[in-house]
N, C-alpha and C positions, 0 to 999 in steps of 0.2 A: 690557203684560200686566195684566189685571185681577186683583184679589185672588181667589184660588181659594176656593170654598166659601161665598161670601156673595152675597146678592142685590144687584142693581144699585143700589137705593136705599141700602142699607147701605154700599155701596162709596162712594157720593157723600158720605154722612155721614162716613165715615172720612176721606175726603180733606179735608173741611171742618174736621174736628177737627185733622188734622195741620197744615193751613195756619194755624189759629188758634194752635196750640201753637208753631209755628215763629216766629210774630210776637211772641207775648207770653211764652212760656216758663213757662206756668202751666197747671194742670188746666182743662179745657174743660167747661163746663156745657151742658146741653141748650138752655137759654135763649139762650146765646151763639150756638149754631148757628142757631136760628130767627131771631135778630135779623140775621143776615147777609143774609137775604132771598134767598139763593141756592137754597133748597129749600123748597117749599110744604108743610110738614108741621107738626104740633103738637109741643109739647115732650114730650108723652107718647110720641109715635111715635119721637122722637129718643132718649128714655131707653130704650125697648125695644130700639132698634137698638144702643145702647151696651152693653146687657147681652149681646146676642148677640155683638157684636164682642169683648167682653171674654172671653166663653166660648171664642171661637175663637183667642184669644191676640193679637189686634190692638191691644187697649187694656188698660190697667191702671188701678186706682183707688187712688191713694196713701192716701186717708183715706175713711172711711165716708161723710162728708157732702160730700166734694169731687167735682169733676168727674173726667173721665178724661184720661189722657195716652197717647199712642201708644207702644207697645213697639217694639223693634227690628223686629219682624215688621210692625207697622203702618207704620213709616217705610219699610221695604223695599217694601211694597205700593205706597205713594205714589210712591216713586222709580221703580219699575218701570213705573208708568203713564206717568210723564214720559218715560222712556227709549223707550217704544214709540210715543209721539206725535211728529208732525212739528212740533216747536216751535222747532227751531233756525233762527235768523234768518240773513239774509245779511249782517248787520252786520260790517264789517271791523274786525279787531283788528290794530293795527300796533305793533310794538315794535322795528323797525329804524330807528335814528336816522340823520340825515344826516352826523353826525360821522364823518370818515374812520376814526377809531380804533374805530368801532363797525360797521365793514362786515361783511356777512354772512360773509365769509371768516374772520373772527375767530370761530371756532365757540364758544369758551367765553363770549365776550361775548354772543353771540346767545342762548345757553342761559340765561345769567344774566338777560338782559333779559326773556326769556319767563317766568322764575320770578317776576320782579318784577311783571310785568303781572298774573299770576295772583294774587299776594298783594294788590296794590293794588286790583284790580277786585273782589275777593271779600271783602276785609277779613279774610282768614284766612291760613293758611300756604300759600304756593305752592312747588312743587318741580318740578325737571326733572332726570331722570337722563340722563347723557351716554352715548353709544354705548360698547359694549364693543369696544375697538380690535381685539382678537383675532377678533371676529366680524363686522367690517365689511370688505366687499370693497374692495380697494385698486387704484388705478391705478399708484401707485408707492409704494415703501417705502424708507427709508434708515435705517441704523444709524450713529450718531456716538458715538465714544469721548469721554467727558467726564471720566473718571477711570480708575484702573487696572482696576477691575472694575465700572464703572458706565457705562451706555450709554443714549443717548437714541434713542427710536424716533420717526421722523417718517413719518407715513402720509398720503398724498394719496388721497382717495376719488374714485370716478368722478364724484361731483357737485362735485369741485374744492374741497373744504374740507380743511383740514389738521388732523389729530389728532396730538398728541404725548404722549409719556410717557417716564419714565425707569425703568430696571430695573437690578438687580444680577445679575451672572453669576458662576458658580462658578469658571470658568476665564478668566483675563485674555485679552483679544483685542486685537491691534494695530488701528490704523485701516485698514491695508492689508488685513487679514483681514476686517474689517467691510465694506470697499468691495467685496471679492470676493463676500461673502455678499449684499450689496445687489444687485450685478450679476446674480448667479445667480438670485435670487428674482424680480427684475423681468423677466428674460428668459424665465423658465419658468412663472411663476405669476400674471401680471397678471390682474386680475379675480376672483381668489380671496380667501379670508380667511387670516389667519395660522394659524387653527385647521386649515383644510384643508391648508395647506402642511406643517404638522407631520405630519399623517397620511400625506400623499404621500411625504414624505422617509423616514418610518419604513418604508413599503412598498418604497421604492427602494433602501434601504441594502444589501440583499443583492446587488442587481444591480450596484451601483457599488463593492462592497467592495474590489476589487483596487486601483482607482486613486483612489477618492475617500472611503474610509472615514473618514479623519480630518476632511476638509472637511465631509462630510455630517453626521458626528457633532457637530461644532461648530455647524453650522447648526441641527440639531435642538435642541441645548442653548440656543442663542440664542432660537429661536422659542418653545421651552417656557418660558423665563424670562419672555418677554413675555406669554404666555398666562396663566401662573400669577399674574403681577402683576395683570393685568386681571381675572382671576376673583376675586381677593381685594379689589380696591380700585376699584370703579366710582366715578366722581365723581357727586355729587349736589349740585345748586344749590338751596338753601333760602332763602326770603325770608319775612319777616312773622311770625317767632315772637313778637316783642314784642306783636303785635296780639292774641294769645290771652289776655293778661293781663286785657283788658277784657271777656272773654266770661264771662257770669254762670254758664254751665254748668260752667266750668272754674275757678271762682274759688277753690276750696280749694287752698292753696299746696302742700300735699304732693303733690296730684295734678299740679299745674302743674310742680313740680320734676321729678317722675317723667317727665312728658311731654317736657320740654325735654331731660332727660338722654338719653332714648331717641332724640329727634330728632338729638342730637349724635352718637349712635352710627350714623353714616350707613351704614356697611357693612351693618348688620343691617336697616335700612330698605330698602336696595337689594334685599336678598335677598327681602324680603316682596313688594316691588313687581314684581320680575322675573318672578314667577309669572304676571303679567297683561300682560307686555310685548307679546304678539302679538295682543291683542284687537283686533277690527275696529271697535269702537265704544266709547263712554264706558261705564265700569264704576263702580258705586257699591258701597262696602263700608261697613256700618253696625255700630257697636258691637262685639258679640261676634264678628262675622264677621271682624274684623281680628285676626289671630293675631300680635299684637306687644305686648310689655309696655308698659303705661302709655298705650296708645292706644285701649283698649277703650271709653272714654267719647267717642270721636270718630267722625267719618265721613270716608271717603276718596272723592273723585270723581276718577277718573283715565282717561287715554286714552293713545294712543301717537302718535309722529311718525316720519317716515321718508320714503323715496323710493317710487316706484312699484314698485321691485324688492325693497326691504328695509326691515323695521322697524328703527329705530335705537335708540329709547329710549322711555321713558314720562314723562308729566308729569301734574300734577294739583293738587288742593287738599286740605289737611287742616284740619278744623274741628270744632266741637262737633256733636253728633248733630242738633241742630235748625238746621243751616245752611239758607239759602234754596235748596233744590234746584232750583226752577224757574228761578232765575237762574244758578246755578253749573254745572249740567249743560251748557247751551248755551255758557257761557263757556269751559269746558274743551274742548269740541268745537271752538270757533272758534280758540282758541290753538293746539291741536294741528294743525289744518288749515293755519293761517297759517304756523306754523313749518315744516311740510312743504313748503308752496308756496315759502317763502323759500329753502329748501335747493335745491329743483328749479330755480327761476328763476335763482338764482346760478350753478348748474351750467351751464345753457343759455347764459347770458351769457358765461361764461368760454370755453365751447366756441366 
């Protein structure tokens, strides 16, 4: 999508300014644009274009005698142009190792590897958000008692990966009761989500009140505990926070400390990113567009992963506003698609 309200030549000059600013991190002069040799105009023509772009909010001038720097709006225009172009290559991104301990069936290892690839390949922070267990369709589910009021949930997905979590229940349940709950859910609700199971059980309670009220009520409590746990504590895998220390844009220690503190508050970051979990393509958030404390000086490039039937989670990169978008946008796209393919291929192989 081209920047709205500006002529084509001004748009090209804007893109050249953004590219120079991303490379060098300093105000860009008209002479620097002419010297690129990528546009055949005079310095005066570039200066006039800069004035127009500044008036439209795409550029700002830090000092009277300095060149211009792109605003968040200018960076957004540049990123949108990249997103609309077919620049994604077919280069393969692999992060599944031959080590048996790192098989695709080990879902957490797979997600951790993906976040590491994002961090190492971009020299920024890479993150992957795990699926919300209560919202993933299951082939089988099992509840295992590990303490008086503590239960492990083991969920096998239709793509043959195993998701686990632990939860606390208000009412103690024996393993025999949990086995009965497991059998009932697997016999009646295979292919659904735990969220859907709870709604169906709530609707069926009046119909089964005479014979199964206590059993159904306990099932509802059990499923609700699992859902509440998942809604509060999605898992997020973050790699590469130490690499931000070397970023000149984020060199002020107070800002760095604030950013690291907020990255550690993973639950809040998950809530921010969950708003974009169903996107069909790469999304870029820049500066003030990121409604999250301590991250307004950054950019987010994110996408989703999943199967052909369901979005499972999101992943992406966090870095300074002048990250190399032309490199990172296709990187995020490749990793998301590779992770999705790995999940689907493993499911077919097991089948």
